[in-house]
N, C-alpha and C positions, 0 to 999 in steps of 0.2 A: 721490419716487414710485417710483424704481427700488429703493430700500431696502425699501419696503413690499412690492413684488413679489418681491424676493429672499427676504424673511422668510416671505412666504406660501408660496413654492415650497419652502422648507426645511421649514416646518411640514407641508405636504402630504406631502413625501417621508418625513419621520419617522413620520407617522401611517400611511402606506402600509406602511412596513417593519415597524412594530410590529404592525399587523393581520396581515400575512403571517406573521410569526413566531409569533404567537399561534395561528393556524389550523394551523400545521404541528406543533404540540406536542399530542400525544394523551396525556393522563394515564394512560389505561388501558394503552397500549402502551409508553409511555416512562417510566413510574413506576419507582421504585427496587425494587419488589417483584415485577416481572414476570419470569417464567421461561418458557423454551421447553423442550419435551420431545418427543423422537421415540421412539415405541414400536412394536414389532412386534405386530400384532393379526391373528389369523386370520379370514379371510372370503373370499368368492369373487365377490360380485356387488354391484350397486347397491342392492339391498335391504339387504344387510349394511352398506354404506356409510351409508345413511340411519339404520339402527338404531344403529350405533356412534356416529356423530356426534351423534345426538339424545340418547343416554345421557350422553355427555360434556358436551354443552352444557347439560344440566339441572343440573349441579353448580354451586354458588356459586363465583364467582371465575374461571370459564372465560371467556376472551375470544374464542378461536377454536379450532376443532377441524376438521381436514381429514384424512380417511382416503383413502389412495390405493389403489384396487382392484388395480392392477398390481403394486405393491411390497408390499402389505399393511402399509403404514406409516401410523401415526397421528401427525400433527403438531399439537401443542397449545401454545397460549399461555395462560398463567394467572397469577393472583395467588397467589404462594406463601404468603401469610399466610392464605389461605382454603381452599386445597386443595393436596394433594401428589400425586406420581405414584402412590402406593399407592392412594389413593382413586379416582383416574382409572381405574387398572387394575381395581379392584373393580367400578366402575360398568359397565365394558365386559364383564367376566366375568358380571355379573348378568343381562345381556341375551343371553347365550349364546355369547360369543366368547372364545377363549383369547388371553391376552397372553403376553409373554415371561416374566412372573413369576407370573401367576395363571391357573390352569386353571378354566374354567367347570364348573359341575356337569353331570352326565350328564342330569339332568332339563331344565335350561335349554337344553342343546345339542339334546336330542330335540324340544323345542318350536319350534325354528327351522323355517321352511319348507324343503321338500326341496331347493330350489335353493341354499339357504344352508349346506347341510351340507358343510363343508370337511374335508380330510384331517386327522385329529387325530393328534398325536404322543404316543407312549408311553402 
């Protein structure tokens, strides 16, 4: 009887550990093709934040995108087999925001709401 109880306890322990490990592994975030990138993106307000993050999240292979208003920094986690930093910067520039490597068009910048007009360089 004690042997059965011991085997049952071991089986429950193994099952619990297996389930816990399976839940902590996220194939999107822990996969071999995951990359993280930090980009400087010009903007000034929460409307900019929403526009930038929405543009990036619309790309295939983007798992997370967070733009910090205070530091003007975009943090992106993505699948490098589906998207690259150049495509990410192009998407941001297309909605009117300059990045460290891509300048938006004057037309896209002019179409931003007045509160979103940031100081442009050069």
